[in-house]
C-alpha positions as CSV (number, residue, x, y, z in Angstrom):
1,M,-66.9,26.8,-4.4
2,R,-66.5,30.6,-3.9
3,K,-67.2,30.1,-0.2
4,Y,-64.3,27.6,0.3
5,F,-62.0,30.0,-1.7
6,L,-62.9,32.8,0.7
7,I,-62.2,30.6,3.7
8,I,-58.8,29.7,2.4
9,I,-57.9,33.3,1.7
10,S,-59.0,34.3,5.2
11,L,-56.7,31.6,6.7
12,F,-53.7,33.2,5.0
13,V,-54.7,36.6,6.1
14,F,-54.9,35.8,9.8
15,I,-51.8,33.6,10.0
16,P,-49.1,35.5,12.1
17,A,-46.0,36.5,10.1
18,Y,-43.5,34.5,12.1
19,A,-40.0,34.2,10.7
20,H,-36.6,32.8,11.7
21,A,-35.0,36.1,12.5
22,Q,-32.1,37.1,14.7
23,V,-32.3,36.0,18.4
24,L,-29.9,37.3,21.0
25,I,-28.8,35.7,24.2
26,N,-29.5,38.8,26.4
27,E,-28.9,37.7,30.1
28,V,-27.4,34.7,31.8
29,R,-27.3,33.8,35.5
30,I,-25.0,30.9,36.4
31,D,-25.6,30.7,40.2
32,G,-28.6,31.0,42.5
33,G,-31.5,30.1,40.2
34,E,-30.0,29.6,36.8
35,F,-31.6,31.0,33.7
36,V,-30.9,32.1,30.1
37,E,-32.9,35.0,28.7
38,L,-33.4,35.5,24.9
39,Y,-34.4,38.7,23.2
40,N,-36.0,39.4,19.8
41,P,-34.8,42.8,18.5
42,D,-36.9,42.6,15.4
43,S,-40.3,44.2,14.7
44,T,-42.0,40.9,13.9
45,P,-42.4,37.7,16.0
46,T,-39.7,35.0,15.8
47,S,-40.6,31.3,15.9
48,L,-38.1,29.0,17.7
49,K,-39.5,25.9,16.1
50,N,-36.7,23.5,15.2
51,Y,-34.2,25.6,17.2
52,Y,-32.0,24.0,19.8
53,F,-30.8,25.2,23.2
54,T,-27.3,23.8,24.1
55,Y,-24.7,24.0,26.9
56,Y,-21.0,23.1,26.6
57,S,-18.5,22.5,29.3
58,G,-15.6,24.9,29.5
59,T,-13.1,22.3,28.2
60,Q,-15.2,21.2,25.2
61,P,-13.7,22.5,21.9
62,D,-16.2,20.8,19.5
63,W,-19.4,22.5,18.6
64,T,-21.0,19.2,17.7
65,K,-20.6,17.7,21.2
66,P,-22.8,19.7,23.7
67,F,-23.1,18.6,27.3
68,R,-26.8,19.4,27.1
69,S,-28.9,19.8,24.0
70,K,-32.7,20.3,23.9
71,L,-35.1,21.0,21.0
72,F,-37.4,24.0,21.6
73,P,-41.2,23.4,21.8
74,D,-42.9,23.8,18.4
75,T,-45.0,26.6,19.8
76,A,-42.1,28.6,21.2
77,T,-42.2,32.1,19.9
78,I,-40.7,35.4,20.9
79,Q,-42.8,38.5,20.2
80,A,-41.3,41.6,18.7
81,G,-39.1,43.4,21.2
82,S,-39.8,40.8,23.8
83,Y,-38.0,38.2,25.9
84,Y,-38.1,34.4,26.2
85,L,-36.9,33.0,29.6
86,I,-35.3,29.5,29.7
87,A,-35.3,28.4,33.4
88,L,-32.8,25.8,34.8
89,G,-32.6,24.0,38.1
90,E,-34.0,25.9,41.1
91,Y,-35.2,29.0,39.3
92,T,-38.6,29.9,40.7
93,G,-39.7,33.1,38.8
94,T,-41.8,33.6,35.8
95,L,-40.6,31.5,32.9
96,D,-41.4,30.4,29.3
97,W,-39.7,27.1,29.2
98,Q,-37.8,24.8,31.6
99,P,-35.9,22.1,29.6
100,Y,-34.0,20.8,32.7
101,T,-34.9,20.7,36.4
102,S,-31.2,20.4,37.5
103,S,-28.6,23.1,37.6
104,F,-25.5,22.6,35.5
105,L,-24.1,26.0,34.4
106,S,-20.5,26.1,35.7
107,N,-19.3,29.1,37.7
108,G,-15.8,28.8,36.2
109,A,-16.3,28.3,32.5
110,G,-19.0,27.3,30.1
111,T,-20.9,28.2,26.9
112,V,-24.6,28.4,26.0
113,A,-25.8,28.6,22.4
114,I,-28.9,28.8,20.3
115,W,-28.9,26.8,17.1
116,D,-31.2,26.8,14.0
117,G,-31.1,23.0,14.0
118,D,-29.4,20.0,15.6
119,P,-25.8,21.0,16.5
120,K,-24.7,17.5,15.7
121,Q,-25.6,18.1,12.0
122,A,-23.0,19.9,9.9
123,S,-25.7,21.9,8.2
124,S,-26.8,23.6,11.5
125,E,-25.6,27.0,12.4
126,H,-25.5,28.8,15.8
127,I,-27.8,31.8,16.0
128,D,-26.1,33.3,19.1
129,V,-23.4,32.2,21.6
130,F,-22.3,33.3,25.1
131,G,-19.1,31.8,26.6
132,W,-17.6,32.8,29.9
133,G,-14.5,32.1,32.0
134,S,-11.9,30.0,30.2
135,A,-14.4,28.4,27.8
136,L,-13.0,27.1,24.5
137,L,-16.2,28.0,22.7
138,S,-17.4,31.6,22.5
139,L,-18.1,34.5,20.1
140,G,-14.9,36.4,20.0
141,Q,-13.3,36.1,23.4
142,P,-15.1,34.6,26.4
143,F,-16.6,36.9,29.0
144,I,-14.3,37.4,32.1
145,V,-16.0,36.1,35.2
146,P,-15.3,38.2,38.4
147,D,-13.4,36.4,41.2
148,T,-16.5,36.7,43.4
149,I,-20.0,36.6,41.9
150,P,-22.5,38.6,44.0
151,A,-25.6,36.7,45.1
152,G,-28.4,37.3,42.6
153,A,-26.0,38.8,40.0
154,S,-26.2,38.0,36.3
155,F,-24.2,38.6,33.1
156,S,-26.2,41.1,31.0
157,R,-25.8,42.2,27.4
158,K,-24.8,45.9,26.7
159,A,-23.9,45.7,23.0
160,D,-24.0,43.3,20.0
161,T,-20.5,43.2,18.4
162,D,-20.1,39.4,18.4
163,N,-17.5,39.6,21.2
164,N,-18.6,38.1,24.5
165,A,-15.8,39.7,26.4
166,T,-17.0,43.3,25.6
167,D,-20.7,42.7,24.9
168,F,-21.6,41.7,28.4
169,I,-21.3,43.1,31.9
170,T,-21.8,41.8,35.4
171,T,-25.0,43.3,37.0
172,P,-25.6,43.0,40.7
173,D,-29.3,42.3,40.3
174,A,-30.7,40.0,37.7
175,T,-33.7,41.2,35.7
176,P,-35.2,38.1,34.0
177,G,-37.8,39.0,31.4
178,E,-37.2,42.7,31.9
179,L,-35.0,45.5,30.9
180,N,-31.4,44.9,31.9
181,S,-30.2,47.1,34.7
182,V,-27.3,48.7,32.6
183,D,-27.2,51.4,30.0
184,N,-24.7,52.2,27.3
185,N,-22.5,54.0,29.8
186,N,-22.4,51.0,32.1
187,S,-24.6,52.8,34.6
188,D,-26.6,50.7,37.1
189,T,-29.6,53.0,36.9
190,P,-32.3,51.7,34.5
191,P,-33.8,54.1,31.9
192,A,-36.9,56.1,33.0
193,N,-39.1,54.5,30.3
194,P,-39.3,50.8,30.9
195,D,-40.9,50.1,27.4
196,P,-38.5,47.6,25.9
197,V,-39.4,48.6,22.3
198,A,-39.7,52.3,22.7
199,A,-36.8,53.3,24.9
200,N,-34.5,50.3,25.7
201,P,-30.9,51.3,24.9
202,L,-29.8,47.7,25.2
203,K,-32.7,45.7,23.8
204,N,-33.6,48.3,21.2
205,I,-34.7,47.4,17.7
206,I,-31.5,47.4,15.6
207,E,-31.7,49.6,12.6
208,P,-31.8,47.6,9.4
209,T,-28.3,46.7,8.2
210,I,-26.5,43.9,6.3
211,S,-24.6,41.6,8.6
212,T,-22.2,38.7,8.1
213,K,-20.8,36.3,10.6
214,I,-17.9,33.8,10.5
215,I,-18.7,30.3,11.8
216,L,-15.9,28.0,12.9
217,K,-17.1,24.4,12.7
218,N,-14.2,22.6,14.4
219,K,-11.0,23.2,16.4
220,A,-8.1,24.2,14.3
221,F,-4.9,22.0,14.1
222,V,-1.8,22.4,12.1
223,G,-2.0,20.6,8.8
224,L,-5.6,19.5,9.3
225,P,-8.7,20.9,7.5
226,T,-10.3,23.7,9.5
227,T,-13.9,24.0,8.4
228,F,-15.4,27.5,8.0
229,S,-18.8,28.7,7.2
230,S,-20.7,32.0,7.4
231,T,-24.1,33.4,7.4
232,T,-25.1,36.8,5.8
233,L,-28.4,38.5,6.5
234,G,-30.0,41.4,4.5
235,Y,-32.0,44.4,5.7
236,S,-35.0,42.2,6.4
237,R,-32.9,39.6,8.1
238,E,-33.2,37.3,5.1
239,E,-30.3,35.1,4.1
240,L,-28.3,36.6,1.2
241,L,-27.3,34.0,-1.4
242,N,-25.5,36.3,-3.9
243,G,-22.7,38.7,-3.7
244,V,-18.9,38.7,-3.1
245,W,-17.4,37.1,0.1
246,S,-13.8,37.9,0.6
247,W,-11.9,35.8,3.2
248,N,-8.5,36.5,4.7
249,F,-7.2,33.8,7.0
250,G,-4.4,35.8,8.6
251,D,-1.6,33.5,7.3
252,G,-1.1,35.1,3.9
253,T,-3.8,33.3,2.1
254,I,-7.1,34.7,0.9
255,Q,-10.3,33.3,-0.8
256,E,-13.1,34.9,-2.7
257,D,-16.5,33.5,-3.4
258,T,-18.7,35.3,-5.9
259,Q,-21.8,33.2,-5.2
260,Y,-22.8,31.6,-1.9
261,L,-24.4,28.5,-3.2
262,S,-25.2,25.5,-1.0
263,D,-22.1,23.6,-1.9
264,K,-19.9,26.5,-0.9
265,K,-21.5,27.1,2.5
266,M,-18.7,25.2,4.2
267,F,-15.1,24.9,3.1
268,N,-11.8,23.9,4.5
269,H,-8.6,25.8,5.1
270,V,-5.3,24.3,6.3
271,F,-3.0,26.3,8.6
272,A,0.7,25.3,8.2
273,Y,1.9,26.6,11.6
274,P,0.6,26.8,15.2
275,G,-0.5,30.2,16.6
276,E,-3.3,32.7,16.7
277,Y,-4.7,33.9,13.4
278,V,-7.1,36.8,12.8
279,V,-9.6,35.6,10.2
280,T,-11.7,38.3,8.5
281,L,-14.7,38.2,6.1
282,E,-16.0,41.0,4.0
283,Y,-19.3,41.0,2.1
284,K,-20.2,43.1,-0.9
285,R,-23.5,43.0,-2.7
286,N,-21.5,43.2,-6.0
287,A,-17.9,43.4,-7.1
288,Y,-18.3,47.1,-8.1
289,I,-18.8,48.4,-4.5
290,Q,-15.6,49.8,-3.0
291,N,-16.4,49.5,0.7
292,P,-17.8,46.3,2.1
293,D,-21.5,46.1,3.2
294,A,-20.6,43.9,6.2
295,L,-17.4,42.8,8.0
296,D,-16.7,40.2,10.6
297,R,-13.5,38.9,12.2
298,M,-12.5,36.0,14.4
299,T,-9.4,34.9,16.3
300,V,-8.6,31.3,15.5
301,N,-6.2,29.4,17.8
302,V,-4.3,26.8,15.8
303,S,-2.7,23.9,17.8
304,Q,-0.2,21.2,17.0
305,A,-1.8,17.8,16.4
306,N,-0.1,15.1,18.3
307,V,-0.8,12.0,16.3
308,A,1.7,9.2,15.9
309,I,2.0,5.5,14.9
310,T,2.7,3.9,18.2
311,N,2.8,0.2,17.3
312,V,3.1,-2.1,14.2
313,S,2.4,-5.8,14.3
314,Y,4.5,-7.8,11.8
315,D,3.0,-11.3,12.4
316,A,0.2,-13.0,10.6
317,K,-2.3,-10.4,12.1
318,E,-0.3,-7.5,10.9
319,G,-1.8,-4.0,11.6
320,I,-1.0,-0.6,13.0
321,E,-1.9,1.4,16.1
322,I,-2.4,5.2,15.7
323,T,-2.5,7.3,18.9
324,N,-4.0,10.8,19.4
325,T,-2.5,12.5,22.5
326,T,-4.1,15.9,21.9
327,P,-7.0,17.0,24.2
328,A,-9.5,17.1,21.4
329,E,-10.7,14.6,18.7
330,I,-8.9,14.8,15.4
331,D,-10.3,13.9,11.9
332,I,-7.5,12.2,10.0
333,S,-9.6,11.6,6.9
334,G,-7.4,11.7,3.8
335,W,-4.2,11.0,5.7
336,I,-1.8,8.6,4.0
337,I,-0.2,5.5,5.6
338,R,2.8,4.2,3.7
339,S,5.0,1.1,3.9
340,G,7.6,0.7,1.1
341,E,6.0,1.4,-2.2
342,S,2.4,0.7,-1.0
343,R,0.0,3.1,0.6
344,F,-3.4,3.4,2.2
345,I,-5.6,6.6,2.3
346,L,-7.8,6.9,5.4
347,P,-11.5,7.2,4.3
348,K,-13.8,10.1,5.1
349,N,-14.8,10.6,8.8
350,S,-11.8,8.8,10.2
351,I,-11.9,10.3,13.7
352,I,-9.7,9.6,16.7
353,M,-11.1,10.7,20.0
354,A,-9.0,12.8,22.4
355,N,-6.3,10.7,24.1
356,K,-7.5,7.6,22.3
357,K,-6.1,5.0,19.9
358,M,-7.2,3.7,16.5
359,M,-6.4,0.2,15.5
360,I,-6.3,-0.7,11.8
361,S,-6.0,-4.4,10.8
362,G,-3.6,-5.5,8.1
363,A,-6.5,-6.9,6.1
364,Q,-8.1,-3.5,6.0
365,L,-4.9,-1.7,5.1
366,G,-4.0,-4.0,2.3
367,L,-0.3,-2.9,2.7
368,K,2.6,-5.2,2.2
369,I,4.4,-4.4,5.4
370,Q,7.8,-6.1,5.2
371,D,9.0,-7.7,8.4
372,G,10.9,-5.0,10.2
373,G,10.1,-2.4,7.6
374,S,9.1,1.2,8.5
375,V,5.5,2.5,8.4
376,S,4.7,6.2,8.2
377,I,1.6,8.4,8.3
378,S,1.4,11.7,6.5
379,Y,-1.0,14.6,6.0
380,P,-3.0,14.6,2.8
381,D,-0.4,16.9,1.2
382,G,2.3,14.3,1.8
383,T,3.9,16.0,4.8
384,Q,5.1,13.2,7.1
385,V,3.6,13.3,10.6
386,S,5.1,10.1,12.2
387,V,7.2,7.1,11.3
388,F,7.5,3.8,13.1
389,P,9.8,2.7,14.5
390,K,10.6,6.1,16.0
391,D,14.2,7.2,16.1
392,T,15.4,3.7,15.1
393,V,17.7,3.0,12.1
394,A,17.5,-0.7,11.7
395,R,19.7,-2.8,9.3
396,S,17.8,-4.1,6.3
397,D,18.4,-7.6,7.6
398,S,17.0,-6.8,11.1
399,K,13.7,-7.6,12.7
400,V,11.8,-4.9,14.6
401,R,9.2,-5.3,17.3
402,N,7.5,-2.4,19.0
403,G,10.2,0.0,17.9
404,E,13.2,-2.1,19.0
405,V,15.7,-4.2,17.0
406,V,15.3,-7.6,18.6
407,E,17.1,-9.9,16.1
408,S,19.7,-9.5,13.4
409,Y,20.6,-11.7,10.5
410,S,24.2,-11.5,9.2
411,S,24.9,-11.8,5.5
412,V,28.6,-12.6,6.2
413,S,29.8,-16.2,5.6
414,D,31.4,-18.3,8.4
415,S,34.9,-18.0,7.0
416,E,34.5,-14.2,6.6
417,E,33.1,-13.9,10.1
418,K,36.1,-15.9,11.4
419,S,38.6,-13.8,9.5
420,M,36.9,-10.6,10.8
421,A,37.2,-11.9,14.3
422,E,40.9,-12.8,13.8
423,N,41.6,-9.4,12.4
424,L,39.8,-7.8,15.3
425,L,41.8,-9.9,17.8
426,S,45.1,-9.0,16.0
427,A,44.2,-5.3,16.1
428,Q,43.5,-5.6,19.9
429,V,46.8,-7.4,20.5
430,A,48.7,-4.9,18.5
431,Q,47.1,-2.1,20.4
432,A,47.9,-3.7,23.7
433,A,51.6,-4.3,22.6
434,D,51.8,-0.7,21.5
435,G,50.5,0.4,24.8
436,S,53.2,-1.7,26.7
437,D,55.9,-0.3,24.5
438,K,54.8,3.2,25.3
439,N,54.8,2.4,29.0
440,S,58.4,1.0,28.8
441,D,59.8,3.8,26.7
442,A,62.0,5.8,29.0
443,A,61.7,8.8,26.7
444,G,57.9,8.5,26.7
445,K,57.8,9.0,22.9
446,P,54.9,7.4,21.2
447,G,55.6,4.8,18.5
448,V,59.3,4.3,19.4
449,I,60.6,0.8,20.4
450,S,63.0,0.7,23.3
451,S,66.6,0.1,22.3
452,G,67.1,-2.5,25.2
453,W,64.4,-4.8,23.6
454,L,66.1,-4.3,20.2
455,Y,69.6,-5.3,21.2
456,G,68.3,-8.2,23.3
457,G,66.4,-9.6,20.4
458,L,69.4,-9.5,18.1
459,A,71.6,-11.2,20.7
460,G,69.1,-14.0,21.0
461,I,69.0,-14.6,17.3
462,L,72.9,-14.8,17.1
463,I,73.1,-17.3,20.0
464,I,70.5,-19.6,18.3
465,A,72.3,-19.4,14.9
466,A,75.7,-20.3,16.5
467,W,74.2,-23.2,18.4
468,S,72.6,-24.6,15.3
469,S,75.9,-24.4,13.3
470,V,77.7,-26.4,16.0
471,Y,75.0,-29.0,16.2
472,I,75.0,-29.7,12.4
473,R,78.8,-30.0,12.3
474,R,78.8,-32.6,15.1
475,K,76.2,-34.6,13.2
476,K,78.3,-34.7,10.1
477,A,81.3,-35.7,12.2
478,S,79.5,-38.7,13.6
479,G,78.4,-39.9,10.2
480,E,74.7,-39.4,10.6
481,A,72.9,-38.3,7.4
482,T,70.0,-36.0,7.2
483,E,67.2,-37.5,5.1
484,A,65.0,-35.4,3.0
485,D,61.9,-37.4,4.0
486,S,62.3,-36.2,7.6
487,F,61.0,-32.7,6.6
488,T,57.6,-31.6,5.4
489,L,57.5,-28.8,2.8
490,V,55.2,-26.1,3.7
491,E,54.0,-24.1,0.8
């Protein structure tokens, strides 16, 4: 029994002390034999088991949708102060791993990242990121690519401040698996001592510090939840789970967490207006420390979400169509659809792809959409985003199809409608007569009847009256009687 006990103890003694420590993307070549070089700045080996290597196109804004994603081999390990070379396409030099035999790194814009798990899972976090050109995903700002990339050149790390734009430099000669050919003064002359651990000014072992890093999980849109997370490492690169995390979102709002429990690793913040916001995070080991132990900042671009109800069906198969015209997918979970007094709350993970539509049947909605009634969609806080029909004010007795009033029902009776028509005709006649009077008025004064017309009318009345009087007298003289029954009384 004692023999077996000693064997078990010896196994633990000789197992290497591998740990999931910090890994840096140290050098990248995007043309002429593509490769990505990783570096382990720690004093102990780092296992890459369960880590993922990913590549994103320059127009991709979503971390969960890489163009390429590959799980590292279980045996992948970076020794202390050493490099790990990922070869792509036509690379022919010494390598540690070649996940793809085709070249796909874009010369214009792109992003490579190392993850501690599957990037499609919300619990995964990126270990390091390098974005270049006009890439939408990067650490800080993306690295500016020169107009002409020299043959054999690469992008090499010169610092580690979590800003790709300033942490990297273009070097004319790539040095895969070796010391970068730059120093802290941007000189092209490599240091005299090539030992990467003893004298490397770029790939040096970083002095123990506490570090914190902001992680943005999705693209930010006005009125939509923007998901943030962070990772904080201690002196031994262990994850810190206690302390004070103070967030400032750059829009006048702050948030403070006193414990970093698992249910607080990710949280949402809603930006009210579009623009660029500087988000900062301070970490303190306890609330009594005046100065933070670690600080990180990130610029977040907040865009307007172009989502609208574009069609409503009012027939037996009633339903609605929601269209997203933004160049990125949008999660509309929790949004509210209203029709009259009824409403429907969109369930969790209701996602509309970029420039796509979502169709929701009336049976699923459960709304009582009155024929011709308006339907609206609002943010979770009640702020209205879109209403259908758009820019149409229909009568309550009108039918609406695809945003247009196509049929109207009048609540006026036939007699009332006839009377209204007669009144309208009388008004038109009066207006025409008024216009003729104005034209015949020699003085040109509005609203004054011509004196010629007035005198002529009076003369006509006098002539008719005189003729009638003469006619009646002749009848009486001839003996003819006028019978009452020959007249009809009009009341």
